[in-house]
FIKEVEX-931536 format. One line per 10 residues: for each residue x, y, z of C-alpha. Coordinates in pm, whole numbers, padded with zeros to 5 digits. Example, Ala and Ser with C-alpha at 12.3 -4.5 7.8 and 13.67 -1.06 7.14 Angstrom:
2
01230/-00450/00780 ~ 01367/-00106/00714
end
This chain:
803
-03147/-00934/-08263 ~ -03397/-01244/-08246 ~ -03434/-01220/-08619 ~ -03061/-01223/-08687 ~ -03008/-01512/-08461 ~ -03277/-01733/-08653 ~ -03129/-01654/-08969 ~ -02780/-01745/-08868 ~ -02929/-02063/-08705 ~ -03119/-02158/-09046
-02804/-02117/-09248 ~ -02599/-02348/-09027 ~ -02869/-02622/-09057 ~ -02833/-02593/-09435 ~ -02461/-02626/-09404 ~ -02441/-02905/-09149 ~ -02599/-03207/-09321 ~ -02461/-03490/-09072 ~ -02759/-03730/-09002 ~ -02660/-03720/-08620
-02550/-03420/-08425 ~ -02484/-03267/-08077 ~ -02655/-03014/-07875 ~ -02554/-02679/-08068 ~ -02637/-02329/-07994 ~ -02717/-02068/-08266 ~ -02412/-01853/-08411 ~ -02331/-01573/-08193 ~ -02363/-01219/-08341 ~ -02071/-01116/-08587
-01771/-00952/-08371 ~ -01829/-01147/-08071 ~ -01549/-01410/-08015 ~ -01623/-01783/-07995 ~ -01451/-02127/-07937 ~ -01572/-02457/-08053 ~ -01491/-02819/-07977 ~ -01571/-03131/-08119 ~ -01747/-03386/-07923 ~ -01759/-03758/-08036
-02046/-03968/-07957 ~ -02040/-04352/-07959 ~ -02343/-04536/-08046 ~ -02380/-04916/-08002 ~ -02402/-05081/-08309 ~ -02311/-05436/-08505 ~ -01922/-05517/-08535 ~ -01765/-05745/-08753 ~ -01735/-06107/-08712 ~ -02076/-06081/-08557
-01939/-05928/-08245 ~ -02089/-05655/-08061 ~ -01914/-05324/-08051 ~ -01907/-04938/-08063 ~ -01956/-04722/-08395 ~ -01810/-04394/-08423 ~ -02044/-04122/-08521 ~ -01985/-03774/-08635 ~ -02096/-03466/-08413 ~ -02160/-03109/-08492
-01967/-02814/-08331 ~ -02102/-02708/-07991 ~ -02040/-02344/-07877 ~ -01913/-02328/-07522 ~ -01988/-01973/-07464 ~ -02246/-01745/-07501 ~ -02301/-01356/-07480 ~ -02556/-01148/-07285 ~ -02570/-00784/-07255 ~ -02550/-00610/-06904
-02810/-00341/-06783 ~ -03074/-00465/-07028 ~ -03363/-00268/-06984 ~ -03628/-00434/-07220 ~ -03988/-00550/-07076 ~ -03937/-00921/-07209 ~ -03682/-01152/-07116 ~ -03331/-01116/-07280 ~ -03299/-01404/-07562 ~ -02955/-01550/-07466
-02930/-01821/-07713 ~ -03051/-02172/-07863 ~ -02917/-02535/-07775 ~ -03024/-02819/-08042 ~ -02919/-03185/-08095 ~ -02958/-03361/-08424 ~ -03166/-03610/-08263 ~ -03440/-03372/-08210 ~ -03649/-03429/-08523 ~ -03908/-03191/-08408
-04152/-03454/-08291 ~ -04127/-03346/-07913 ~ -03938/-03642/-07817 ~ -03647/-03470/-07693 ~ -03636/-03257/-07358 ~ -03373/-02969/-07283 ~ -03237/-02950/-06917 ~ -03019/-02646/-06777 ~ -02838/-02648/-06454 ~ -02552/-02448/-06273
-02510/-02085/-06206 ~ -02819/-01895/-06209 ~ -03005/-02175/-06386 ~ -03391/-02134/-06288 ~ -03347/-01796/-06124 ~ -03132/-01591/-06370 ~ -03160/-01817/-06664 ~ -03432/-02026/-06815 ~ -03460/-02284/-07088 ~ -03739/-02412/-07309
-03749/-02768/-07260 ~ -03873/-02856/-07606 ~ -03712/-02577/-07821 ~ -03395/-02520/-07617 ~ -03428/-02150/-07619 ~ -03218/-01968/-07314 ~ -03355/-01641/-07189 ~ -03226/-01401/-06904 ~ -03496/-01337/-06658 ~ -03346/-01030/-06511
-03107/-00734/-06593 ~ -02740/-00848/-06531 ~ -02430/-00629/-06388 ~ -02085/-00719/-06508 ~ -01936/-00538/-06214 ~ -02150/-00783/-05991 ~ -02057/-01105/-06187 ~ -01893/-01111/-06509 ~ -01979/-01448/-06603 ~ -02196/-01770/-06538
-02113/-02127/-06566 ~ -02373/-02348/-06680 ~ -02447/-02717/-06798 ~ -02710/-02838/-07054 ~ -02827/-03188/-07146 ~ -03084/-03359/-07396 ~ -03278/-03646/-07259 ~ -03572/-03846/-07378 ~ -03898/-03671/-07265 ~ -04057/-04000/-07194
-03771/-04220/-07024 ~ -03571/-03931/-06898 ~ -03250/-04122/-07077 ~ -02967/-03892/-07174 ~ -02957/-03849/-07528 ~ -02659/-03673/-07509 ~ -02362/-03640/-07267 ~ -02398/-03319/-07023 ~ -02228/-03026/-07173 ~ -02089/-02718/-06992
-02078/-02371/-07144 ~ -02024/-01985/-07005 ~ -02258/-01699/-07059 ~ -02043/-01402/-07044 ~ -02182/-01070/-06945 ~ -02097/-00837/-07214 ~ -01962/-00493/-07052 ~ -02134/-00159/-07137 ~ -01996/00168/-07015 ~ -02187/00205/-06708
-01917/00343/-06450 ~ -01753/00656/-06427 ~ -01393/00646/-06308 ~ -01360/00723/-05918 ~ -01083/00869/-05707 ~ -01072/00633/-05435 ~ -00793/00841/-05235 ~ -00940/01188/-05280 ~ -00934/01435/-05190 ~ -00556/01497/-05202
-00304/01709/-05008 ~ 00026/01811/-05153 ~ 00294/02071/-05082 ~ 00578/02209/-05297 ~ 00860/02467/-05216 ~ 00800/02808/-05297 ~ 01014/02956/-05568 ~ 01025/02616/-05746 ~ 01089/02587/-06110 ~ 00852/02509/-06385
00781/02138/-06404 ~ 00876/02056/-06029 ~ 00671/01724/-05888 ~ 00380/01809/-05664 ~ 00200/01466/-05638 ~ 00009/01214/-05848 ~ -00366/01124/-05839 ~ -00526/00783/-05969 ~ -00856/00743/-06077 ~ -01014/00370/-06126
-01297/00261/-06375 ~ -01508/-00053/-06289 ~ -01576/-00136/-06649 ~ -01418/-00391/-06844 ~ -01083/-00280/-06923 ~ -01033/-00542/-07188 ~ -01355/-00450/-07385 ~ -01363/-00127/-07571 ~ -01279/00207/-07419 ~ -01489/00222/-07114
-01222/00182/-06862 ~ -00959/00401/-07027 ~ -00931/00723/-06820 ~ -00806/01056/-06940 ~ -00683/01322/-06642 ~ -00736/01693/-06709 ~ -00750/02025/-06493 ~ -01070/02185/-06455 ~ -00976/02447/-06203 ~ -00608/02527/-06116
-00428/02667/-06407 ~ -00183/02852/-06506 ~ -00025/02734/-06172 ~ -00025/02356/-06215 ~ -00054/02110/-06502 ~ -00154/01717/-06502 ~ -00054/01459/-06736 ~ -00340/01318/-06901 ~ -00231/00942/-06878 ~ -00037/00910/-06545
-00208/01175/-06330 ~ 00115/01358/-06227 ~ 00065/01713/-06110 ~ 00351/01949/-06183 ~ 00426/02309/-06136 ~ 00333/02524/-06421 ~ 00460/02882/-06308 ~ 00802/02957/-06181 ~ 00889/03158/-05846 ~ 00544/03124/-05715
00605/03313/-05374 ~ 00435/03188/-05024 ~ 00423/03523/-04905 ~ 00219/03613/-05185 ~ -00015/03317/-05196 ~ 00024/02995/-04983 ~ -00276/02793/-05056 ~ -00399/02653/-05414 ~ -00665/02442/-05471 ~ -00680/02236/-05793
-00975/02037/-05954 ~ -00884/01737/-06146 ~ -01119/01554/-06377 ~ -01079/01176/-06498 ~ -01272/01081/-06803 ~ -01325/00741/-06962 ~ -01378/00649/-07333 ~ -01022/00800/-07352 ~ -01165/01144/-07327 ~ -01406/01116/-07608
-01763/01286/-07607 ~ -02013/01046/-07424 ~ -01754/00915/-07192 ~ -01844/00922/-06797 ~ -01587/01133/-06550 ~ -01524/01190/-06207 ~ -01357/01477/-06035 ~ -01120/01537/-05710 ~ -00981/01830/-05526 ~ -00621/01849/-05465
-00502/02112/-05185 ~ -00169/02232/-05246 ~ 00026/02395/-05024 ~ 00365/02608/-05095 ~ 00617/02527/-04807 ~ 00848/02814/-04696 ~ 01207/02841/-04789 ~ 01423/03126/-04654 ~ 01408/03398/-04962 ~ 01342/03689/-04720
01583/03863/-04485 ~ 01494/04023/-04158 ~ 01381/04371/-04155 ~ 01359/04630/-03863 ~ 01038/04815/-03835 ~ 01213/05145/-03806 ~ 01597/05242/-03807 ~ 01646/05412/-03482 ~ 01537/05298/-03141 ~ 01546/05523/-02805
01560/05358/-02489 ~ 01551/05501/-02131 ~ 01711/05316/-01853 ~ 01755/05400/-01481 ~ 02117/05410/-01332 ~ 01987/05172/-01070 ~ 01915/04877/-01308 ~ 02066/04562/-01171 ~ 02347/04393/-01371 ~ 02203/04108/-01585
01845/04274/-01622 ~ 01672/04359/-01949 ~ 01644/04717/-02024 ~ 01479/04734/-02368 ~ 01370/04527/-02667 ~ 01359/04548/-03035 ~ 01255/04338/-03316 ~ 01324/04250/-03676 ~ 01041/04108/-03864 ~ 01102/03804/-04141
00830/03715/-04357 ~ 00942/03365/-04372 ~ 00809/03114/-04118 ~ 00961/02841/-03863 ~ 01351/02802/-03858 ~ 01369/03029/-04172 ~ 01226/03320/-03978 ~ 01498/03277/-03655 ~ 01673/03581/-03609 ~ 02002/03668/-03450
02078/03967/-03291 ~ 02444/04130/-03251 ~ 02560/04468/-03129 ~ 02836/04621/-03356 ~ 03138/04682/-03151 ~ 03157/05031/-03050 ~ 03005/05260/-02759 ~ 02756/05011/-02604 ~ 02940/04679/-02683 ~ 03101/04666/-02347
02798/04789/-02125 ~ 02513/04600/-02302 ~ 02443/04253/-02458 ~ 02145/04124/-02677 ~ 01982/03809/-02678 ~ 01694/03656/-02883 ~ 01369/03563/-02757 ~ 01281/03220/-02923 ~ 00929/03240/-02864 ~ 00875/03588/-03052
01215/03669/-03201 ~ 01264/03990/-03000 ~ 01577/04114/-02925 ~ 01640/04169/-02554 ~ 01900/04422/-02458 ~ 02072/04306/-02131 ~ 02296/04524/-01901 ~ 02626/04385/-01852 ~ 02780/04652/-01631 ~ 02622/04892/-01368
02509/05231/-01512 ~ 02640/05551/-01339 ~ 02468/05859/-01447 ~ 02712/06079/-01290 ~ 02965/05892/-01504 ~ 02787/05877/-01854 ~ 02428/05981/-01940 ~ 02386/05799/-02277 ~ 02493/05517/-02477 ~ 02454/05475/-02870
02509/05165/-03050 ~ 02403/04975/-03355 ~ 02265/04610/-03378 ~ 02250/04401/-03679 ~ 01959/04107/-03737 ~ 02035/03837/-03960 ~ 01894/03471/-04017 ~ 02031/03207/-03847 ~ 01970/02950/-04140 ~ 02059/03094/-04504
01959/02934/-04824 ~ 02272/02976/-05057 ~ 02023/02971/-05363 ~ 01896/03317/-05236 ~ 02221/03502/-05145 ~ 02240/03647/-05504 ~ 01945/03855/-05383 ~ 02132/04055/-05153 ~ 02257/04067/-04777 ~ 02032/03865/-04532
02056/04124/-04276 ~ 01934/04468/-04140 ~ 02104/04718/-03918 ~ 01927/04947/-03685 ~ 02061/05213/-03421 ~ 01969/05202/-03072 ~ 02052/05493/-02809 ~ 01991/05449/-02438 ~ 01972/05742/-02192 ~ 02050/05677/-01845
01838/05821/-01601 ~ 01942/05979/-01271 ~ 01806/05812/-00950 ~ 01887/05878/-00572 ~ 02135/05617/-00502 ~ 02283/05480/-00150 ~ 02625/05561/-00077 ~ 02909/05360/-00255 ~ 03210/05228/-00067 ~ 03539/05259/-00231
03618/04885/-00197 ~ 03394/04574/-00206 ~ 03528/04439/00099 ~ 03788/04556/00364 ~ 04044/04341/00539 ~ 04219/04433/00871 ~ 04502/04272/01070 ~ 04530/04334/01457 ~ 04750/04168/01733 ~ 04594/03984/02004
04596/04188/02348 ~ 04609/04511/02170 ~ 04487/04797/02418 ~ 04120/04898/02413 ~ 04070/05183/02144 ~ 04344/05110/01919 ~ 04248/05215/01579 ~ 04289/04924/01337 ~ 04151/05060/00975 ~ 03906/05278/00823
03601/05224/00565 ~ 03533/05511/00320 ~ 03192/05542/00140 ~ 03065/05858/-00084 ~ 02755/05961/-00223 ~ 02790/05990/-00604 ~ 02471/06169/-00688 ~ 02514/06543/-00765 ~ 02394/06682/-00449 ~ 02661/06459/-00262
02493/06434/00076 ~ 02698/06332/00392 ~ 02755/05975/00490 ~ 02752/05837/00841 ~ 02877/05479/00945 ~ 02788/05234/01200 ~ 02837/04871/01289 ~ 02545/04621/01228 ~ 02503/04485/01579 ~ 02398/04146/01462
02768/04067/01310 ~ 02925/04216/01628 ~ 02707/04062/01914 ~ 02997/04097/02195 ~ 03092/04452/02066 ~ 03453/04395/02024 ~ 03478/04671/01792 ~ 03359/05057/01743 ~ 03340/05283/01441 ~ 03379/05660/01419
03035/05754/01256 ~ 03184/06063/01087 ~ 03549/05941/00996 ~ 03462/05562/00948 ~ 03747/05458/01163 ~ 03750/05107/01325 ~ 03887/05054/01669 ~ 03889/04776/01932 ~ 03643/04773/02218 ~ 03742/04463/02376
04061/04277/02433 ~ 04095/04025/02154 ~ 04225/03678/02210 ~ 04339/03478/01896 ~ 04305/03153/02091 ~ 03928/03236/02143 ~ 03811/03393/01811 ~ 04100/03408/01530 ~ 03885/03616/01272 ~ 03601/03876/01307
03352/03934/01029 ~ 03153/04252/01087 ~ 02928/04438/00849 ~ 02967/04815/00840 ~ 02640/05020/00723 ~ 02674/05360/00539 ~ 02371/05579/00545 ~ 02301/05868/00340 ~ 02234/06181/00571 ~ 01997/06353/00330
01786/05998/00280 ~ 01846/05774/00565 ~ 01648/05489/00393 ~ 01924/05470/00145 ~ 02214/05249/00302 ~ 02498/05036/00196 ~ 02680/04752/00337 ~ 03038/04629/00326 ~ 03206/04335/00489 ~ 03498/04382/00702
03728/04094/00797 ~ 03948/04131/01099 ~ 04232/03876/01133 ~ 04353/03850/01492 ~ 04738/03816/01476 ~ 04883/03599/01720 ~ 05159/03670/01957 ~ 05408/03422/02066 ~ 05267/03326/02405 ~ 05336/02982/02446
05680/02804/02409 ~ 05708/02464/02198 ~ 05712/02129/02393 ~ 05773/01778/02256 ~ 05494/01635/02046 ~ 05443/01338/02309 ~ 05635/01233/02631 ~ 05900/01001/02427 ~ 06026/00695/02584 ~ 06265/00492/02387
06519/00227/02408 ~ 06905/00190/02308 ~ 07020/-00155/02245 ~ 07335/-00298/02443 ~ 07504/-00320/02130 ~ 07417/00003/01967 ~ 07690/00149/01761 ~ 07813/00492/01743 ~ 07625/00736/01561 ~ 07326/00531/01551
06991/00723/01557 ~ 06755/00567/01810 ~ 06445/00766/01821 ~ 06311/01034/01570 ~ 06068/01313/01762 ~ 05890/01643/01690 ~ 05763/01914/01874 ~ 05414/02116/01908 ~ 05297/02486/01969 ~ 05005/02589/02117
05035/02918/01941 ~ 04832/02955/01582 ~ 04827/02904/01289 ~ 05043/02570/01331 ~ 05098/02601/00947 ~ 05461/02784/00906 ~ 05584/02691/01248 ~ 05952/02632/01258 ~ 06129/02449/01527 ~ 06499/02399/01621
06620/02124/01853 ~ 06965/02127/02042 ~ 07115/02007/02350 ~ 07135/02219/02634 ~ 07473/02406/02704 ~ 07523/02210/03043 ~ 07462/01889/02854 ~ 07710/01960/02568 ~ 07977/01738/02730 ~ 07719/01431/02741
07930/01126/02645 ~ 07648/00908/02579 ~ 07380/01078/02349 ~ 07332/01408/02137 ~ 07051/01566/01956 ~ 07075/01608/01572 ~ 06831/01849/01443 ~ 06704/01734/01070 ~ 06556/02110/00984 ~ 06208/01968/00886
06059/02026/01279 ~ 06198/01682/01362 ~ 06505/01587/01536 ~ 06680/01225/01619 ~ 06866/01083/01925 ~ 07189/00986/01812 ~ 07443/00753/01998 ~ 07818/00874/02095 ~ 07909/00569/02234 ~ 07884/00205/02197
07893/-00063/02482 ~ 07553/00029/02709 ~ 07495/-00220/02989 ~ 07177/-00269/03183 ~ 07362/-00363/03495 ~ 07557/-00044/03502 ~ 07239/00193/03419 ~ 06913/00107/03299 ~ 06796/00448/03215 ~ 06943/00759/03078
06750/01102/03100 ~ 06842/01341/02786 ~ 06729/01697/02793 ~ 06665/01867/02468 ~ 06610/02244/02388 ~ 06311/02343/02169 ~ 06288/02670/02025 ~ 06037/02836/01782 ~ 06063/03100/01532 ~ 05812/03346/01656
05852/03674/01780 ~ 05992/03704/02038 ~ 06122/03354/01996 ~ 06028/03118/02286 ~ 06192/02808/02406 ~ 06141/02514/02631 ~ 06341/02201/02764 ~ 06198/01880/02759 ~ 06318/01531/02878 ~ 06350/01242/02668
06391/00909/02841 ~ 06600/00627/02720 ~ 06617/00250/02861 ~ 06890/00017/02799 ~ 06772/-00309/02656 ~ 06911/-00626/02528 ~ 06870/-00661/02124 ~ 06948/-00930/01872 ~ 07229/-00841/01629 ~ 06992/-00672/01372
06872/-00456/01658 ~ 06535/-00631/01727 ~ 06432/-00604/02099 ~ 06488/-00907/02331 ~ 06458/-00813/02712 ~ 06378/-00502/02873 ~ 06174/-00360/03139 ~ 05787/-00425/03093 ~ 05707/-00087/02975 ~ 05995/-00095/02735
05877/-00428/02581 ~ 05538/-00247/02479 ~ 05695/00055/02366 ~ 05789/-00042/02022 ~ 05423/-00192/01968 ~ 05326/00187/02017 ~ 05151/00162/02377 ~ 05216/00458/02564 ~ 05274/00479/02958 ~ 04907/00586/03004
04800/00274/02814 ~ 05028/00042/03018 ~ 04893/00183/03347 ~ 04549/00134/03233 ~ 04619/-00240/03162 ~ 04803/-00315/03475 ~ 04489/-00151/03665 ~ 04243/-00387/03470 ~ 04467/-00692/03550 ~ 04475/-00579/03915
04088/-00532/03933 ~ 04069/-00879/03771 ~ 04280/-01025/04052 ~ 04097/-00868/04322 ~ 03767/-01010/04168 ~ 03919/-01359/04159 ~ 04029/-01354/04532 ~ 03694/-01225/04659 ~ 03509/-01462/04486 ~ 03738/-01746/04623
03714/-01627/04966 ~ 03349/-01614/04922 ~ 03321/-01972/04828 ~ 03564/-02075/05125 ~ 03355/-01873/05372 ~ 03042/-02077/05259 ~ 03226/-02384/05297 ~ 03345/-02288/05660 ~ 02968/-02171/05759 ~ 02857/-02573/05653
03144/-02743/05825 ~ 03191/-02514/06135 ~ 02818/-02462/06253 ~ 02715/-02369/06615 ~ 02609/-02642/06863 ~ 02249/-02585/06791 ~ 02298/-02641/06406 ~ 02331/-03022/06411 ~ 02338/-03164/06092 ~ 02330/-03552/06107
02252/-03831/05845 ~ 01894/-03939/05910 ~ 01819/-04280/05862 ~ 01464/-04331/05815 ~ 01277/-04655/05817 ~ 00937/-04687/05672 ~ 00778/-04837/06011 ~ 00622/-04536/06184 ~ 00561/-04553/06537 ~ 00213/-04453/06677
00382/-04191/06904 ~ 00367/-04166/07295 ~ -00006/-04302/07332 ~ 00049/-04589/07088 ~ 00098/-04899/07300 ~ -00049/-05145/07075 ~ 00150/-05128/06765 ~ 00479/-05233/06948 ~ 00569/-05395/07251 ~ 00719/-05094/07428
00858/-05273/07709 ~ 01105/-05474/07508 ~ 01267/-05134/07429 ~ 01475/-04949/07688 ~ 01640/-04621/07702 ~ 01999/-04635/07769 ~ 02157/-04399/07991 ~ 02296/-04111/07804 ~ 02709/-04141/07737 ~ 02881/-03875/07552
03174/-03987/07356 ~ 03405/-03795/07123 ~ 03347/-03922/06752 ~ 03592/-03938/06493 ~ 03582/-03672/06237 ~ 03752/-03615/05884 ~ 03902/-03287/06024 ~ 04086/-03476/06296 ~ 04419/-03673/06230 ~ 04309/-04036/06169
04587/-04168/06391 ~ 04427/-04015/06713 ~ 04155/-04230/06831 ~ 03933/-04192/07103 ~ 03757/-04511/07252 ~ 03389/-04414/07308 ~ 03255/-04473/07666 ~ 02878/-04622/07648 ~ 02653/-04642/07914 ~ 02351/-04850/07867
02092/-04977/08091 ~ 02136/-05296/08304 ~ 01808/-05448/08159 ~ 01832/-05408/07798 ~ 02169/-05573/07681 ~ 02034/-05630/07338 ~ 01991/-05251/07280 ~ 02321/-05179/07407 ~ 02508/-05413/07191 ~ 02324/-05291/06901
02376/-04927/06947 ~ 02733/-04964/07059 ~ 02815/-05163/06747 ~ 02661/-04906/06517 ~ 02829/-04614/06718 ~ 03153/-04802/06642 ~ 03106/-04834/06259 ~ 03033/-04472/06245 ~ 03321/-04365/06454 ~ 03561/-04583/06257
03418/-04490/05922 ~ 03681/-04205/05773 ~ 03449/-04158/05468 ~ 03165/-04008/05671 ~ 03107/-03616/05630 ~ 03267/-03387/05874 ~ 02984/-03379/06128 ~ 02784/-03618/06352 ~ 02543/-03857/06236 ~ 02194/-03880/06386
02071/-04239/06334 ~ 01693/-04287/06396 ~ 01581/-04613/06497 ~ 01192/-04562/06509 ~ 01196/-04450/06864 ~ 01134/-04113/06988 ~ 01307/-03906/07250 ~ 01240/-03771/07612 ~ 00875/-03807/07560 ~ 00876/-04171/07492
00892/-04457/07713 ~ 01194/-04575/07552 ~ 01352/-04254/07602 ~ 01609/-04107/07354 ~ 01807/-04377/07150 ~ 02013/-04084/06966 ~ 02391/-04149/06921 ~ 02441/-03761/06935 ~ 02419/-03771/07314 ~ 02554/-04106/07374
02928/-04010/07385 ~ 03070/-03753/07603 ~ 03420/-03594/07559 ~ 03623/-03677/07814 ~ 03926/-03477/07671 ~ 04005/-03164/07519 ~ 04118/-03192/07135 ~ 04410/-03009/07046 ~ 04409/-02867/06703 ~ 04723/-02683/06673
04872/-02955/06455 ~ 04629/-02840/06176 ~ 04847/-02530/06142 ~ 05125/-02730/06011 ~ 04929/-02866/05732 ~ 04914/-02513/05534 ~ 04726/-02182/05537 ~ 04413/-02331/05474 ~ 04413/-02567/05779 ~ 04548/-02298/06007
04222/-02103/05948 ~ 04032/-02430/06050 ~ 04254/-02503/06357 ~ 04160/-02157/06484 ~ 03782/-02202/06434 ~ 03799/-02557/06612 ~ 04023/-02407/06874 ~ 03762/-02131/06952 ~ 03470/-02392/06967 ~ 03666/-02625/07203
03736/-02357/07453 ~ 03370/-02256/07427 ~ 03227/-02598/07514 ~ 03486/-02656/07798 ~ 03358/-02314/07965 ~ 03007/-02414/07939 ~ 02832/-02701/08128 ~ 02552/-02888/07924 ~ 02227/-02895/08112 ~ 02038/-03126/07919
02075/-03370/07602 ~ 02001/-03193/07269 ~ 01734/-03360/07078
end
């Protein structure tokens, strides 16, 4: 390689005789692609007219790409190429420098000769190319002799990577019984080598294991079926080994493999099959309806929904007695009893059962019918059974008040077994706690044990027990319903106490009231009532009864011109009859009031009760309202009386309860012993003189002049007190009781004695309060109170002045 490069470099130098050339590498080996470009270098030189200028100088070709083999295993550094400039005369003046990707670490350059070497082995898959820059400089001054030139060193690929299946191992499925060439899956292998250089990355696929069932396309890696009618029930899993080889599959190429696990998916290509054609089952006759009495199974080689089996009973002997259903978990056929079995009636049943697939595939129907048939025989086993009643339930009717011991019906049960044991009857005491009924234990006749009353209990539900005499453990029960029929005991009556009114301007033939009836007999449904006037009232000229035929009737006027002043209330008898047997009837009375009405028939004036009746208020409601009003009035009267009583007690108190207006001065005396604070000698106690005072409850016209007695030696005190007494007596706005004026002097214990105005007046004349009776009822009571008090005062003589 080195010799060839040197030879080519020598030939190049002979061809290129330019005096100045740029840096150029040696020619690459033959067969390698290269590109060139021409660099123009300008040198400074003299110009025409003596001016300085640039002179164009021809440059040689510079290679911009080198090649280096990957995975070089030699002991010496691998030679890459050589850089040279025409300025290099071999006198060691030019120095070559290298920079860029891997400069100094991967690639190195001889500064004198320009030779480039690779210091280590390179991997194209790690880095396919390196970009570097080279420059020639003066070795002494480091002045660039050439502009910096950029070139690429490309790592040339070798076949050092085998194809790899990055997604393997693969799993795929294909339906069984598929035709040849059915697509299964596709595998893909990748080669890390350079696909643009040689055949290192050209991959070819082949099958190493899995023939003759499957095939693979050598270019695309698509796997297809190679055999027809592959059956899943024969073999379900296939493992195929696929190889991918580069170099187009040629000898020396590298190869990689992967496994492809292929599963045949199921299709419904197999019908269900019974393991045997005849099934024999035994069932006790006591089996309950709806219970499972046996199981059969048809096997299907398919799986999933293709193995689902549907069982049907072929119409025939057992179609009415049995049914069959499919167990979804194990696809068994469960035979179910539809009707009770009876050994004495039939001892065996034989029928056929078909088993077929639920989901059919039309592609395989040509193989034959996808179903199978088996015969099932069921033998009924005899069991000692309880007695059986001839009816599932009994209903009996009896009239109320039927005499005790009357037979109302009978029940019948028998033993259907071969030995036919006798049967005994009884009534379950829990269903007849009051023992209304009795039963004959042998005959089964039911009779009354008590008098029955429909109004108390209209229906009795009892339970009759039949016991097998040979085996008392075996019993059966039956429900017996006894309806107590009603006897027409009660006559019908009016539904409510009707009270209506008729207008004074009512017309002849006008229906003024519609009424109905009720009956205590039951049931109320179906009762029919008829209404008519009594025979003695047929000649009634005012009103008549019209039966509407729907359990209602109406009051119809027979005349007009009713007047309240002539007659306010009319009483209309009505005869009501029911449809019972025997029929019962009663006579009711309808009250009709005469009221004043408008021309359109609306009520104007009537009695209090009649006014409320149209609103819908009954007599009882009106009475209740009146009672409430009376109670409220009584409460109000009591409250007012109590208030008046309290006022009386305040106004008319006893003699001892003296309520005066106390006038208080802030100067307080020192008491009996205090003779220094005031000159007690100047105060004298006037003689006590009683005089009638003016009161508000006395006529203002009557005035009594007070008589005042004062001491001879205290004229100033006498005048002062007399003046104050007159002011109080004349003042009509004063309260209706005496005023007590206190003048800072004490009573009997004081030297000044009592100065109170209460005892200053004396009553000379008896007051007559009879005139108060003329003022009204309120003052009449007051006159009586004051009159009694005056008599009491006149009878008693006061012994001392009150304080």
